[in-house]
C-alpha positions in Angstrom: 135.9 91.3 93.8 137.2 94.8 93.4 135.9 97.6 91.2 137.8 100.2 89.3 137.6 104.0 89.4 134.6 104.0 87.2 132.4 102.8 90.0 130.8 105.8 91.7 127.6 106.7 93.5 126.2 107.6 90.0 126.9 103.9 89.0 125.1 102.7 92.2 122.1 104.9 91.5 121.8 104.0 87.8 122.3 100.3 88.4 119.7 100.0 91.2 117.6 103.0 90.4 117.6 104.5 93.9 115.3 107.5 94.3 118.3 109.6 95.5 121.8 109.3 96.8 123.2 112.0 99.1 126.9 112.3 100.2 127.9 114.5 103.2 129.9 117.6 102.6 132.7 116.4 104.8 133.3 113.2 102.8 136.4 113.6 100.7 136.4 112.5 97.0 138.7 109.6 97.9 136.3 108.5 100.8 133.3 108.9 98.5 134.8 106.7 95.8 135.9 104.0 98.2 132.4 104.0 99.8 130.7 103.8 96.4 132.7 100.7 95.5 131.8 99.1 98.8 128.1 100.0 98.4 128.1 98.6 94.9 129.7 95.3 95.8 127.5 94.9 98.9 124.3 95.6 97.0 125.3 93.2 94.2 125.9 90.5 96.9 122.5 91.3 98.5 120.8 91.1 95.1 122.5 87.7 94.4 121.6 86.3 97.9 117.9 87.4 97.5 117.7 86.2 93.9 115.9 89.3 92.9 116.4 92.0 90.3 117.7 95.5 91.0 114.2 96.9 91.6 114.0 94.8 94.8 117.1 96.5 96.2 115.8 100.0 95.6 112.3 98.9 96.6 110.9 100.0 93.3 112.9 103.2 93.3 111.3 104.4 96.5 114.5 104.1 98.7 117.0 106.9 99.1 120.6 106.4 100.4 122.7 108.8 102.5 126.4 108.4 103.2 128.2 110.6 105.8 125.2 112.8 106.2 122.5 113.3 108.9 124.4 111.3 111.5 123.2 110.7 115.0 125.6 110.6 118.0 126.6 107.0 118.7 124.6 105.6 115.8 126.5 104.0 112.9 123.5 103.6 110.6 119.8 104.2 110.6 116.6 104.1 108.5 114.3 107.0 108.4 110.7 105.9 107.7 109.4 109.5 107.2 111.7 110.1 104.2 112.4 106.4 103.3 116.1 106.9 103.5 118.9 104.5 104.6 121.8 106.4 106.1 125.3 105.1 106.9 127.9 107.1 108.9 131.1 107.9 107.2 133.5 106.0 109.5 131.2 103.6 111.4 128.5 102.2 109.0 130.4 99.2 107.7 128.5 95.9 108.5 125.2 97.7 109.0 123.8 97.8 105.5 121.8 94.5 105.6 120.2 95.4 108.9 119.1 98.9 107.7 118.0 97.6 104.3 115.7 95.1 106.0 114.2 98.0 108.0 113.5 99.7 104.7 112.0 96.5 103.2 109.9 95.8 106.3 108.6 99.4 106.2 107.9 99.2 102.5 105.9 96.0 102.9 103.9 97.4 105.8 101.6 99.5 103.7 101.7 96.9 100.9 100.4 93.9 102.7 98.7 95.6 105.7 96.8 98.4 104.0 95.0 99.4 107.2 98.1 99.6 109.3 99.2 103.1 108.1 102.1 104.4 106.2 104.5 104.5 109.2 104.0 100.8 110.0 106.5 98.0 109.7 105.1 94.8 108.4 106.6 92.8 111.2 104.7 94.9 113.8 101.5 94.7 111.8 101.9 90.9 111.7 102.4 90.7 115.4 99.4 92.9 116.0 97.2 90.6 113.8 96.3 93.5 111.4 94.2 92.6 108.4 96.4 91.6 105.5 96.1 90.9 101.8 95.4 87.3 100.8 98.4 86.5 98.6 100.8 83.5 98.6 103.8 85.8 99.0 102.2 87.5 102.0 101.7 84.1 103.6 105.4 83.3 103.1 106.4 86.6 104.6 104.2 85.9 107.6 105.9 82.6 108.0 109.2 84.4 108.3 107.9 86.7 111.0 106.3 83.8 112.9 109.5 81.8 112.7 111.4 84.7 114.2 109.0 85.9 116.8 107.3 82.7 118.1 108.4 79.3 119.2 108.3 76.3 116.8 104.6 75.5 117.3 103.6 79.1 117.3 102.1 79.2 120.8 104.6 81.4 122.7 107.4 83.9 122.2 110.6 82.5 120.7 113.7 82.3 122.8 115.2 85.1 120.8 112.2 87.3 121.7 112.5 86.4 125.4 116.2 87.2 125.5 115.6 90.5 123.7 112.9 91.4 126.2 115.2 90.5 129.2 117.9 92.7 127.6 115.6 95.6 127.3 114.5 95.2 130.9 118.2 95.2 132.0 119.0 98.2 130.0 115.7 100.0 130.9 114.9 100.6 127.2 112.5 99.4 124.5 114.7 98.4 121.6 115.9 94.9 121.2 112.4 93.3 121.5 110.7 95.6 119.0 109.5 93.2 116.2 111.2 95.3 113.5 114.5 95.1 115.4 114.2 91.4 116.0 113.4 90.7 112.4 116.2 93.0 111.1 118.8 91.1 113.3 117.4 87.8 112.0 117.8 89.0 108.4 121.4 90.0 109.2 122.0 86.4 110.3 120.5 85.0 107.2 122.6 87.2 105.0 125.8 86.5 106.9 125.2 82.8 106.7 124.9 83.2 102.9 128.5 84.3 102.9 128.6 87.6 101.2 132.0 88.6 99.8 132.8 91.5 102.2 131.9 92.8 105.6 130.4 96.0 104.5 127.0 94.3 104.0 126.9 92.5 107.3 129.3 91.5 110.1 128.8 90.4 113.7 125.9 88.0 113.9 128.2 85.1 115.1 131.0 86.6 117.2 129.9 90.1 118.4 128.9 90.9 122.0 125.3 90.9 120.9 125.7 87.5 119.4 127.2 86.1 122.5 124.3 87.6 124.5 121.9 85.6 122.4 120.5 88.7 120.6 120.9 87.0 117.2 119.3 83.6 116.3 121.1 80.5 117.4 121.3 76.9 116.4 118.1 75.2 115.1 116.1 78.4 115.4 118.6 80.2 113.2 118.4 77.3 110.6 114.6 77.5 110.5 114.7 81.3 110.1 117.2 81.1 107.3 115.0 78.5 105.6 111.9 80.7 105.8 113.8 83.7 104.4 115.3 81.6 101.6 111.8 80.3 100.7 110.2 83.8 100.7 112.9 85.7 98.8 113.2 82.9 96.2 109.5 83.2 95.5 109.6 87.0 95.6 112.6 87.2 93.3 111.0 84.8 90.8 107.8 86.9 90.8 109.7 90.2 90.2 111.8 88.6 87.4 108.6 87.4 85.7 107.1 90.9 86.1 110.2 92.4 84.5 110.1 89.9 81.6 106.5 90.7 80.8 107.2 94.4 81.0 110.3 94.2 78.8 
């Protein structure tokens, strides 16, 4: 699917009601317009896969987007919890949108379902820390997603994905791949790529990248169970949000 010249970042903001969209000063009008079309298609794909309304994509209008601004050396994309902004680099952000969107979602849900965890907390980390949570069926389904990703099938030990991530961190002398929010964002990427979005701007590399070959994305039966848990959760969440919109409208 392609979009005509009328698709701009104004279109993206109005459709999904993002809090703000900022474009870097070094982005040319042509680059800006091409990027807007890619964002729009990718976000429409994401909305379709998650079966939710536009308000899910903008996290109830709390999420801001940046394109070609605020870059970090060697980083194609990042999410800023302090300002709730998702940022993609001008020439290197393609394929990173799903990963960074899940960081934003995970952070958004942290204070919603784990009220004692603090505003800076990711829900995945709060779940792993056994923080007190709200007793809601959707919260339980989200917890199932985290458990399926982070623990083995019977829930008694770390998953193979977690162990490989820890081993990679030890080898690289860092703490990154095994952080629960990173594990869960990579698992979400795999779920989205397996749902076959229409372009690679949303996600790319969970099957054939160096990280995939190293086992840093879910594999085989574990991947299937993770996809199933995400499918169950987002179907329920999307249905609840659609009912909420119907009542309000």
